[in-house]
C-alpha positions in Angstrom: -0.1 -25.3 -1.0 1.2 -22.4 -3.2 -2.4 -21.4 -4.7 -3.3 -21.2 -0.8 -0.7 -18.9 -0.3 -1.4 -17.1 -3.6 -5.0 -16.8 -2.3 -4.0 -15.4 1.3 -1.4 -12.9 -0.3 -4.4 -11.6 -2.7 -6.9 -11.0 -0.2 -5.4 -10.1 2.8 -2.0 -8.3 1.3 -3.1 -5.0 2.1 -5.0 -5.3 5.2 -1.9 -7.2 6.8 1.2 -4.7 6.0 -1.4 -1.8 7.4 -2.1 -3.9 10.7 1.2 -5.1 11.5 2.7 -2.2 10.5 0.6 0.1 12.8 0.6 -2.6 16.0 -3.1 -3.2 15.3 -3.2 -7.4 14.9 -3.5 -8.3 18.2 -4.9 -5.4 19.8 -7.8 -4.9 17.9 -10.9 -7.9 17.6 -12.3 -6.2 14.2 -8.7 -7.5 12.7 -8.9 -10.9 14.7 -10.0 -12.6 12.0 -7.1 -11.2 9.9 -4.6 -12.0 12.5 -5.5 -15.9 12.4 -5.0 -15.9 8.4 -1.8 -14.0 8.7 -0.7 -16.8 11.1 -2.0 -19.5 9.1 -0.7 -18.1 6.0 3.1 -17.7 7.8 2.5 -21.6 8.8 1.8 -22.6 5.1 4.9 -20.4 3.9 7.1 -22.3 6.4 5.8 -25.7 5.7 6.8 -24.7 2.1 9.9 -23.6 2.9 10.7 -26.9 5.1 9.0 -28.9 2.3 11.5 -27.1 -0.7 14.3 -27.5 1.5 16.5 -30.8 0.4 18.7 -30.6 3.5 15.5 -30.8 5.6 12.9 -33.7 6.0 9.9 -32.0 6.8 7.8 -35.2 6.8 7.5 -35.5 10.9 8.0 -31.6 11.7 4.7 -29.7 12.8 4.4 -25.8 12.4 2.0 -23.8 14.1 2.1 -19.8 14.7 0.3 -17.8 17.6 0.4 -13.9 16.3 3.7 -14.1 14.7 5.1 -16.8 17.0 6.7 -19.7 15.3 6.4 -23.4 16.6 8.2 -26.1 15.3 7.4 -29.5 16.7 8.9 -33.3 15.3 11.6 -35.2 14.7 14.8 -35.3 12.2 17.9 -37.2 12.0 20.8 -34.7 12.5 21.3 -31.7 14.8 22.4 -29.8 11.2 18.7 -30.3 9.8 17.3 -28.8 13.5 19.6 -25.9 12.8 18.7 -25.5 9.0 14.9 -25.8 10.0 15.1 -22.9 12.3 17.3 -20.8 10.2 14.7 -21.2 7.2 11.6 -20.2 9.5 13.4 -17.4 10.7 13.8 -16.3 6.8 9.9 -16.1 6.6 8.3 -12.5 6.6 6.1 -12.0 9.4 7.7 -14.4 12.0 8.5 -12.7 15.2 10.1 -15.8 17.1 10.7 -19.4 16.3 10.5 -21.9 19.6 12.4 -25.0 18.3 11.3 -28.1 20.1 12.2 -30.4 17.2 14.2 -33.6 18.5 16.9 -35.0 16.8 16.5 -39.1 16.3 19.8 -40.3 14.2 18.3 -43.3 12.2 21.7 -45.5 13.0 22.5 -45.7 16.4 26.1 -45.2 17.7 27.4 -45.4 21.1 28.7 -42.2 23.2 32.0 -43.2 22.8 31.8 -43.5 19.2 30.5 -40.2 18.6 33.3 -38.7 21.0 35.7 -40.0 19.2 34.4 -38.8 15.8 33.9 -35.3 17.4 37.5 -35.3 18.7 39.1 -36.2 15.5 36.7 -33.7 13.8 38.0 -30.7 15.8 42.0 -32.5 15.4 41.3 -32.7 11.5 39.8 -29.4 10.6 42.4 -26.7 9.8 41.1 -24.1 11.9 40.3 -25.7 14.8 42.9 -28.5 15.3 44.9 -26.0 17.6 41.9 -25.2 20.0 42.1 -26.7 23.4 38.8 -28.4 23.4 37.6 -31.4 25.4 34.8 -33.6 24.7 32.5 -35.8 26.8 29.4 -37.3 25.1 26.5 -38.8 27.1 23.4 -40.1 25.7 24.1 -38.3 22.3 24.9 -34.8 23.8 28.2 -33.7 23.2 29.7 -31.4 26.1 32.5 -28.9 24.8 34.5 -27.7 27.4 38.0 -25.5 27.2 39.1 -21.8 26.3 39.2 -20.3 22.9 40.3 -16.7 22.2 36.8 -15.5 20.7 33.2 -16.3 20.6 33.8 -17.0 16.3 36.3 -19.5 17.6 33.4 -21.1 20.0 30.7 -21.2 17.7 33.2 -22.4 14.8 34.1 -25.5 17.3 30.1 -26.3 18.2 29.4 -26.4 14.6 32.1 -28.8 13.7 30.7 -31.1 16.2 27.2 -30.8 14.9 28.9 -32.2 12.2 29.2 -35.7 13.2 26.3 -38.2 12.6 24.4 -39.5 15.8 24.9 -35.8 17.5 21.6 -34.9 19.4 22.4 -32.1 21.4 25.6 -29.6 21.8 26.2 -28.2 25.7 28.8 -25.1 24.6 30.6 -25.0 27.7 33.5 -23.6 25.8 35.2 -20.1 27.8 36.3 -17.1 25.9 39.6 -15.3 27.0 38.7 -12.0 26.0 42.7 -11.2 26.0 42.6 -7.6 24.6 41.1 -5.0 26.8 39.4 -2.1 25.3 37.4 0.7 26.1 33.8 0.5 26.0 33.8 3.6 23.4 35.9 1.7 21.1 34.1 -1.2 21.3 30.9 0.7 20.4 32.3 2.1 17.5 33.8 -1.2 16.0 30.2 -3.1 16.5 28.7 -0.2 14.6 30.6 -0.3 12.1 30.5 -3.8 12.0 26.9 -3.8 11.6 26.7 -1.4 8.8 29.4 -3.3 6.8 27.3 -6.5 6.6 25.1 -6.7 3.9 22.6 -9.2 5.8 21.5 -6.0 7.8 19.1 -3.9 6.1 18.3 -2.0 9.0 21.3 -1.7 10.6 21.1 2.1 11.0 17.9 1.4 13.2 20.4 -0.7 15.7 21.3 1.1 18.8 24.7 -0.1 20.2 25.7 0.7 24.0 28.4 -1.0 25.9 29.4 -1.1 29.6 32.3 -2.6 31.0 32.8 -4.9 27.7 29.1 -6.1 27.6 27.1 -4.9 24.6 23.4 -4.1 24.7 21.7 -4.0 21.0 18.1 -1.7 21.5 16.2 -0.9 18.1 14.5 -2.5 15.5 15.2 -5.5 12.6 13.5 -6.9 10.0 13.5 -10.3 10.9 14.6 -12.9 13.3 17.5 -13.8 11.5 18.8 -10.3 11.3 18.3 -10.1 15.2 20.4 -13.4 15.5 22.9 -11.8 13.1 23.2 -8.4 14.5 24.4 -10.6 17.8 27.2 -12.4 15.9 28.2 -9.3 14.2 28.5 -7.4 17.7 31.4 -9.7 19.0 34.3 -7.7 18.3 37.5 -7.6 20.0 37.2 -7.1 24.0 33.0 -7.8 24.1 32.8 -10.4 27.2 28.8 -10.2 26.2 26.0 -9.3 24.1 22.2 -9.0 24.8 20.1 -8.3 21.4 16.8 -9.4 24.2 15.6 -5.6 23.3 15.6 -5.8 19.5 12.3 -5.3 18.0 11.4 -7.6 14.9 9.0 -6.1 12.9 7.8 -6.2 9.3 8.8 -3.4 7.3 6.1 -1.6 5.3 5.7 -2.6 1.6 5.9 0.8 0.3 9.0 3.0 1.2 10.9 0.4 3.4 13.1 2.3 6.4 16.1 0.3 5.7 16.4 1.8 2.6 17.8 4.9 4.2 20.5 2.9 6.4 22.7 1.4 3.6 25.9 3.2 3.9 27.9 4.0 0.5 31.3 3.4 0.9 34.5 4.5 -0.9 36.9 1.3 -2.4 39.3 2.1 0.7 36.5 1.4 2.9 35.1 -1.5 1.2 38.7 -2.9 1.2 38.8 -2.1 5.3 35.3 -3.8 5.5 36.3 -7.2 3.7 39.8 -7.0 6.1 37.6 -6.5 8.9 35.5 -9.5 8.3 38.7 -11.7 7.2 40.0 -11.2 11.2 36.9 -12.1 12.6 36.5 -15.2 11.1 38.4 -18.1 12.5 38.9 -20.1 9.4 40.8 -16.9 7.8 42.5 -14.7 10.4 45.8 -16.6 10.5 46.8 -15.4 6.9 48.1 -12.5 4.9 45.3 -11.9 2.6 45.4 -8.9 0.5 42.5 -7.2 -0.3 42.4 -4.5 -3.3 38.7 -3.2 -4.5 38.3 -0.9 -7.6 34.6 0.7 -8.1 33.2 -2.5 -6.0 35.3 -5.1 -7.6 37.2 -7.2 -4.7 40.3 -8.6 -5.7 42.1 -11.4 -3.0 45.5 -12.6 -3.2 48.0 -14.3 -1.1 48.6 -17.8 -0.1 46.4 -20.0 2.7 46.5 -24.2 3.6 43.5 -24.8 2.8 40.6 -25.0 0.5 37.8 -24.0 3.2 39.7 -20.7 4.1 40.0 -19.9 0.3 36.3 -20.5 -0.2 35.4 -18.9 3.4 37.3 -15.5 2.5 35.4 -15.4 -0.7 32.0 -15.8 1.2 33.1 -13.2 3.8 33.9 -10.9 0.6 30.2 -11.4 -0.9 29.0 -10.8 2.2 30.5 -7.2 3.0 28.2 -3.9 1.9 29.8 -2.4 -1.2 30.9 -5.5 -2.7 29.8 -5.9 -6.3 32.2 -8.9 -7.4 34.9 -11.2 -5.6 37.8 -12.5 -8.0 39.4 -15.1 -6.1 43.1 -15.3 -6.5 44.3 -16.7 -3.3 46.8 -20.0 -3.8 46.0 -23.0 -1.5 49.9 -24.4 -0.6 50.2 -26.9 2.0 53.5 -27.9 4.1 53.2 -31.5 2.0 53.4 -33.8 5.3 50.6 -35.6 4.3 50.5 -37.8 1.6 47.9 -38.3 -1.2 46.8 -41.6 0.7 46.4 -39.7 4.1 44.5 -37.1 2.6 42.4 -39.4 0.7 41.9 -41.6 4.0 40.9 -38.0 6.1 38.5 -37.1 3.1 36.8 -40.6 3.1 36.3 -40.7 7.0 35.4 -37.3 7.0 32.4 -37.8 4.7 31.5 -41.0 6.8 31.3 -38.4 10.0 29.0 -36.0 8.3 25.1 -37.0 8.5 24.5 -35.6 4.8 27.1 -37.6 3.3 27.4 -40.6 5.7 24.7 -43.3 3.6 26.1 -42.6 0.4 29.0 -45.1 -1.1 31.3 -42.3 -2.1 34.8 -43.1 -4.0 37.3 -40.4 -3.0 41.0 -40.4 -5.0 43.4 -38.0 -4.5 46.1 -37.2 -6.8 48.6 -34.1 -6.2 46.2 -33.0 -3.5 43.1 -32.8 -6.1 40.5 -34.7 -4.6 38.1 -36.6 -7.0 35.0 -37.4 -5.6 32.6 -40.4 -7.6 29.4 -42.1 -6.9 26.0 -41.2 -6.4 24.1 -39.1 -4.0 20.2 -38.1 -4.0 20.6 -34.6 -3.9 22.2 -31.7 -5.6 22.4 -30.3 -1.5 24.6 -33.6 -0.9 26.5 -33.0 -3.7 27.6 -29.6 -2.5 28.1 -30.8 1.4 30.3 -33.6 -0.1 32.3 -30.7 -1.8 32.4 -28.4 1.3 33.6 -31.5 3.6 36.1 -32.5 1.4 37.2 -28.8 1.1 37.7 -28.8 4.8 40.5 -31.3 4.8 43.8 -30.3 5.1 46.0 -31.0 2.1 43.3 -30.6 -0.5 44.0 -27.9 -2.6 40.9 -28.7 -5.2 38.0 -30.9 -5.3 36.7 -32.5 -8.5 33.2 -33.4 -7.6 31.9 -35.7 -10.2 29.3 -37.2 -8.3 25.8 -37.9 -10.0 22.7 -36.8 -8.7 19.6 -39.4 -8.5 17.0 -36.1 -8.3 17.7 -33.5 -11.2 14.2 -31.9 -11.3 14.6 -30.3 -7.7 17.3 -27.6 -8.4 19.6 -27.0 -5.2 19.3 -23.2 -4.6 21.9 -21.3 -2.9 20.1 -19.7 0.7 22.8 -17.2 1.9 20.8 -16.3 4.7 20.6 -20.2 5.9 23.8 -22.2 4.1 26.8 -22.2 5.8 28.9 -22.1 2.7 29.1 -20.3 -0.6 28.8 -22.9 -3.8 29.1 -20.2 -6.5 32.7 -21.2 -6.6 31.7 -25.0 -7.5 32.1 -25.4 -11.7 29.1 -27.8 -11.2 26.8 -25.3 -9.5 23.9 -24.6 -11.5 20.7 -23.9 -10.5 18.3 -24.0 -13.1 15.9 -26.9 -13.6 15.4 -29.2 -16.4 11.2 -28.5 -17.0 8.6 -27.3 -15.4 4.6 -29.0 -15.4 3.3 -25.1 -14.8 1.7 -22.6 -17.1 3.9 -19.2 -16.6 1.0 -17.6 -15.2 1.2 -19.8 -12.3 4.9 -19.3 -12.1 5.1 -15.5 -12.6 2.2 -16.1 -9.3 4.5 -17.8 -7.4 7.7 -15.8 -8.0 5.4 -12.7 -6.8 4.5 -14.9 -3.4 7.9 -15.9 -3.0 9.5 -12.4 -3.4 6.4 -11.0 -0.7 7.4 -13.2 1.3 11.1 -12.6 1.9 12.0 -10.1 4.4 15.0 -9.5 2.4 13.7 -8.2 -0.8 11.3 -5.4 -1.8 9.0 -7.0 -3.9 7.8 -3.4 -5.2 10.9 -3.0 -6.6 11.3 -5.9 -8.8 8.8 -6.5 -11.7 8.4 -10.3 -12.7 7.4 -11.7 -16.4 7.7 -15.2 -17.2 7.5 -16.6 -20.6 8.5 -20.2 -21.9 9.1 -20.7 -17.9 12.4 -18.5 -18.2 11.9 -15.6 -15.4 13.1 -11.8 -16.3 13.4 -9.8 -13.3 13.6 -6.0 -13.8 13.6 -3.0 -11.4 16.5 -1.2 -9.1 17.7 -3.1 -5.6 19.9 -1.9 -3.0 22.5 -4.6 -2.9 23.4 -7.6 -4.6 22.8 -9.8 -1.8 19.4 -8.4 -2.6 19.6 -9.3 -6.3 20.8 -12.6 -5.7 17.9 -13.1 -3.6 15.6 -12.4 -5.7 16.8 -14.6 -8.4 16.9 -17.7 -6.0 13.0 -16.4 -5.2 12.7 -17.0 -8.7 13.6 -20.4 -8.9 12.0 -21.2 -5.8 8.8 -20.0 -7.5 9.1 -22.4 -10.4 11.2 -20.8 -13.1 13.5 -22.8 -15.5 16.0 -20.4 -15.7 16.3 -16.9 -14.9 17.3 -13.6 -16.8 18.4 -11.6 -13.8 18.0 -7.7 -15.0 18.1 -6.1 -11.9 20.2 -3.0 -11.1 22.0 -1.9 -8.2 21.3 2.0 -6.6 
């Protein structure tokens, strides 16, 4: 399939970029064949992304594309996989919209009372949601969440916790938001604009226009991908906002030459980076209740202070990494719990959390907790499932460290962290390594496949990256615009088949 994509790219790349940039594909009969070919190429790339992802079983997913609008149809066994399939699709260059018709069919049937009890327990035991006033009802696998929380972010986190329960087929999120603080529209507008420009995921934040009326935010302008359109809406939910409308944000492919987004990145001083990280921590319900000290010197950020759960420590580091201008993060946060839970209590909660999760519930994972350290033993199928078990364990109050000794059956397929898709950052895991042991592809084929991956990514300017491959090791050289783009390019190289990556890209 990669060979097919390579052929498409070689024959159509110049024509497609020019036609899409000028908006001519759907208007000119002369390039109708090219439009059909582009849709086919987009379908192939989406199928590849789904096929290579360890968290989505793509066997029963059908992909179709019409003028850049991708439709996903078929079945998966959990709602997290359905959401992930959509996020993966949204990160493919050329996709203008996604219609997600995937149905969730859990492999093991659970009764509605069982699912409801599991969701209530998950919300109660999650350190961030334990105090939320959320009620749960379940009918035919559809979980309805009601109640009131203080922010849009808390509403979304509640839904995510519910989705992590095996057996849930759909979430009807009816949770209300108590806006609380009243702010004037001009204040909200300034806060939203700052939030957009500080987010490393928004390449074209400077091309987004913000207007606010009676607390309702409207976003207009242009973004480079469907993912960024959704991300902009997320970042616009600041204090005082009652609603966000991003429907007028246009998704357009960036030109392959000088991308407009290159002019949109702000240059932040160390004090501005500190302010931006503090802003991110404030709007993350996993971290906003803690007094975290943020310091920055030449883009190197240090986090200090105390949190009461491991997930909060990891989330704080992830928030800092996702901030414009941050080059590296030194996470010196200490996890200190109140000691109310014994090791036996913590162990039972970790075991139950792993049994609730649709990715880890089918494995015999042995948990041993000693002095707050959760030791995991057993065998799982993939590195993703090992990472999921790590994340699930970190989200249990009382766990201050995870010693992950899980053995992975499939050691050939690496787990490549995708910051645009994954909800957690595995770079803090001492076992995380995405190098694969071997490959059967030639160096020339790997080089071509890496260039394909870079070209299809809406987050990497492929013209800025040079690729050479020797003995299956990829060397990346050139200049990119952010730490996130540098990281994404390395992950593209692994996805393209490299056994290891020498990332010599510089950030400017």
